[in-house]
Each structure stands twice: as structure tokens, then as C-alpha cells.
OpenMM code with the backbone's topology and positions (N, CA, C; nanometers):
from openmm import Vec3, app, unit

residues = "MET PRO GLY ARG ALA LEU TYR LEU LEU VAL VAL SER GLY GLN VAL ALA VAL ASP GLY GLN VAL LEU GLY ALA GLY ASP ALA ALA ALA ILE SER ALA CYS THR SER LEU GLU VAL THR ALA ARG GLU ALA ALA TYR VAL MET LEU ALA ASP VAL GLY VAL".split()
positions = [
    Vec3(-13.3071, 4.5135, 6.9216),
    Vec3(-13.2208, 4.6129, 6.8611),
    Vec3(-13.1765, 4.5603, 6.7245),
    Vec3(-13.1912, 4.6367, 6.6197),
    Vec3(-13.1511, 4.5923, 6.4860),
    Vec3(-13.0017, 4.5582, 6.4804),
    Vec3(-12.9700, 4.4500, 6.4116),
    Vec3(-12.8306, 4.4100, 6.3964),
    Vec3(-12.7720, 4.3402, 6.5170),
    Vec3(-12.8546, 4.3034, 6.6142),
    Vec3(-12.8060, 4.2364, 6.7349),
    Vec3(-12.8802, 4.1041, 6.7506),
    Vec3(-12.8167, 4.0105, 6.8167),
    Vec3(-12.8789, 3.8820, 6.8482),
    Vec3(-12.8191, 3.8315, 6.9787),
    Vec3(-12.8825, 3.7316, 7.0371),
    Vec3(-12.8325, 3.6675, 7.1577),
    Vec3(-12.7970, 3.5239, 7.1258),
    Vec3(-12.6950, 3.4736, 7.1937),
    Vec3(-12.6568, 3.3336, 7.1824),
    Vec3(-12.6510, 3.2799, 7.3242),
    Vec3(-12.7311, 3.1788, 7.3532),
    Vec3(-12.7377, 3.1209, 7.4870),
    Vec3(-12.6848, 2.9784, 7.4816),
    Vec3(-12.5859, 2.9480, 7.5651),
    Vec3(-12.5272, 2.8148, 7.5737),
    Vec3(-12.5511, 2.7604, 7.7131),
    Vec3(-12.6057, 2.6397, 7.7218),
    Vec3(-12.6239, 2.5731, 7.8507),
    Vec3(-12.4950, 2.4971, 7.8804),
    Vec3(-12.4207, 2.5446, 7.9782),
    Vec3(-12.2930, 2.4837, 8.0142),
    Vec3(-12.3170, 2.3552, 8.0937),
    Vec3(-12.4096, 2.3618, 8.1902),
    Vec3(-12.4450, 2.2431, 8.2679),
    Vec3(-12.5878, 2.2590, 8.3184),
    Vec3(-12.6507, 2.1475, 8.3491),
    Vec3(-12.7865, 2.1505, 8.4005),
    Vec3(-12.8894, 2.1525, 8.2896),
    Vec3(-13.0072, 2.2039, 8.3248),
    Vec3(-13.1184, 2.2069, 8.2294),
    Vec3(-13.2003, 2.3336, 8.2524),
    Vec3(-13.2351, 2.4015, 8.1440),
    Vec3(-13.3161, 2.5226, 8.1500),
    Vec3(-13.4262, 2.5156, 8.0449),
    Vec3(-13.5275, 2.5981, 8.0639),
    Vec3(-13.6305, 2.6157, 7.9615),
    Vec3(-13.6180, 2.7584, 7.9101),
    Vec3(-13.6103, 2.7725, 7.7786),
    Vec3(-13.6022, 2.9031, 7.7136),
    Vec3(-13.7334, 2.9238, 7.6402),
    Vec3(-13.8148, 3.0141, 7.6926),
    Vec3(-13.9494, 3.0358, 7.6390),
    Vec3(-14.0237, 2.9034, 7.6205),
    Vec3(-14.0077, 2.8136, 7.7189),
    Vec3(-14.0799, 2.6864, 7.7185),
    Vec3(-14.0084, 2.5716, 7.6513),
    Vec3(-13.9014, 2.5985, 7.5760),
    Vec3(-13.8262, 2.4923, 7.5085),
    Vec3(-13.7126, 2.4469, 7.5996),
    Vec3(-13.7105, 2.3177, 7.6332),
    Vec3(-13.6121, 2.2648, 7.7266),
    Vec3(-13.4785, 2.2415, 7.6564),
    Vec3(-13.3715, 2.2925, 7.7205),
    Vec3(-13.2350, 2.2744, 7.6714),
    Vec3(-13.1515, 2.2135, 7.7823),
    Vec3(-13.0620, 2.1215, 7.7460),
    Vec3(-12.9736, 2.0580, 7.8418),
    Vec3(-12.8295, 2.0970, 7.8180),
    Vec3(-12.7411, 2.0435, 7.9012),
    Vec3(-12.5979, 2.0737, 7.8910),
    Vec3(-12.5483, 2.0486, 7.7490),
    Vec3(-12.4791, 2.1467, 7.6931),
    Vec3(-12.4262, 2.1373, 7.5580),
    Vec3(-12.5193, 2.1916, 7.4514),
    Vec3(-12.6454, 2.2137, 7.4863),
    Vec3(-12.7409, 2.2715, 7.3908),
    Vec3(-12.7229, 2.4230, 7.3847),
    Vec3(-12.7655, 2.4815, 7.2745),
    Vec3(-12.7540, 2.6256, 7.2565),
    Vec3(-12.8748, 2.6772, 7.1796),
    Vec3(-12.8977, 2.8074, 7.1915),
    Vec3(-13.0063, 2.8723, 7.1177),
    Vec3(-12.9566, 3.0052, 7.0648),
    Vec3(-12.9856, 3.0312, 6.9387),
    Vec3(-12.9593, 3.1614, 6.8786),
    Vec3(-13.0925, 3.2358, 6.8770),
    Vec3(-13.0932, 3.3563, 6.9307),
    Vec3(-13.2176, 3.4306, 6.9493),
    Vec3(-13.2048, 3.5656, 6.8819),
    Vec3(-13.3028, 3.5978, 6.7983),
    Vec3(-13.3040, 3.7292, 6.7338),
    Vec3(-13.4489, 3.7737, 6.7174),
    Vec3(-13.4669, 3.9003, 6.6911),
    Vec3(-13.5997, 3.9579, 6.6670),
    Vec3(-13.6978, 3.9283, 6.7787),
    Vec3(-13.6531, 3.9439, 6.9038),
    Vec3(-13.7465, 3.9272, 7.0152),
    Vec3(-13.7342, 4.0478, 7.1077),
    Vec3(-13.8409, 4.0756, 7.1797),
    Vec3(-13.8398, 4.1879, 7.2735),
    Vec3(-13.8345, 4.1415, 7.4178),
    Vec3(-13.8591, 4.0109, 7.4409),
    Vec3(-13.8484, 3.9556, 7.5759),
    Vec3(-13.8062, 3.8098, 7.5650),
    Vec3(-13.7497, 3.7599, 7.6732),
    Vec3(-13.7000, 3.6232, 7.6757),
    Vec3(-13.7146, 3.5717, 7.8186),
    Vec3(-13.7699, 3.4530, 7.8350),
    Vec3(-13.7836, 3.3933, 7.9672),
    Vec3(-13.6972, 3.2686, 7.9743),
    Vec3(-13.6024, 3.2695, 8.0672),
    Vec3(-13.5153, 3.1547, 8.0901),
    Vec3(-13.5405, 3.1068, 8.2320),
    Vec3(-13.5796, 2.9800, 8.2454),
    Vec3(-13.6134, 2.9219, 8.3751),
    Vec3(-13.5281, 2.7980, 8.3992),
    Vec3(-13.4600, 2.7928, 8.5134),
    Vec3(-13.3819, 2.6738, 8.5478),
    Vec3(-13.4766, 2.5614, 8.5869),
    Vec3(-13.4584, 2.4441, 8.5270),
    Vec3(-13.5365, 2.3256, 8.5617),
    Vec3(-13.4610, 2.2413, 8.6638),
    Vec3(-13.3327, 2.2693, 8.6779),
    Vec3(-13.2452, 2.2123, 8.7803),
    Vec3(-13.1267, 2.3070, 8.7894),
    Vec3(-13.0368, 2.2831, 8.8850),
    Vec3(-12.9197, 2.3699, 8.8983),
    Vec3(-12.8483, 2.3776, 8.7632),
    Vec3(-12.8191, 2.4987, 8.7179),
    Vec3(-12.7639, 2.5137, 8.5839),
    Vec3(-12.6707, 2.6338, 8.5763),
    Vec3(-12.5750, 2.6239, 8.4825),
    Vec3(-12.4917, 2.7369, 8.4444),
    Vec3(-12.5186, 2.7632, 8.2976),
    Vec3(-12.5412, 2.8899, 8.2638),
    Vec3(-12.5627, 2.9276, 8.1233),
    Vec3(-12.4706, 3.0431, 8.0891),
    Vec3(-12.4370, 3.0545, 7.9621),
    Vec3(-12.3599, 3.1670, 7.9117),
    Vec3(-12.4495, 3.2383, 7.8089),
    Vec3(-12.4669, 3.3661, 7.8267),
    Vec3(-12.5486, 3.4459, 7.7367),
    Vec3(-12.4606, 3.5534, 7.6742),
    Vec3(-12.4533, 3.5531, 7.5422),
    Vec3(-12.3690, 3.6499, 7.4710),
    Vec3(-12.4554, 3.7374, 7.3802),
    Vec3(-12.4252, 3.8662, 7.3791),
    Vec3(-12.4874, 3.9623, 7.2886),
    Vec3(-12.3932, 3.9751, 7.1693),
    Vec3(-12.4411, 3.9385, 7.0510),
    Vec3(-12.3531, 3.9352, 6.9333),
    Vec3(-12.4109, 4.0187, 6.8194),
    Vec3(-12.3246, 4.0726, 6.7371),
    Vec3(-12.3685, 4.1427, 6.6165),
    Vec3(-12.4000, 4.0412, 6.5075),
    Vec3(-12.4938, 4.0757, 6.4220),
    Vec3(-12.5280, 3.9863, 6.3101),
    Vec3(-12.5116, 4.0577, 6.1792),
] * unit.nanometer
topology = app.Topology()
chain = topology.addChain("A")
for resn in residues:
    res = topology.addResidue(resn, chain)
    for name in ("N", "CA", "C"):
        topology.addAtom(name, app.Element.getBySymbol(name[0]), res)
């Protein structure tokens, strides 16, 4: 959606975001995508926010 982006924060654990591994405290800013794959590599909590840009 134009003018929108996602912000993903790994609160604890470890996840892979489209194949890129992120650990606790890591974050990803995501824009201009039509799909996103988030896979837990171990027990994890993540926060995903939809933000305007």
C-alpha cells in the first residue's frame, strides 16, 4: 500500500525474515513488498507495527 511500511522488532528469541536471521533486539523496516515470510527459529516474541511513511 503506498505510504505504508512495516516495522518488525524481535523482542526475544530468534526469527528469520525472508531468510535473514534476526535475534532479540534486532529490527527490520519493511516497505515496497507484497508478501513477507517470518519463521521462528526458536521460541520468540515479535512486535509488528504498520506505520505511515
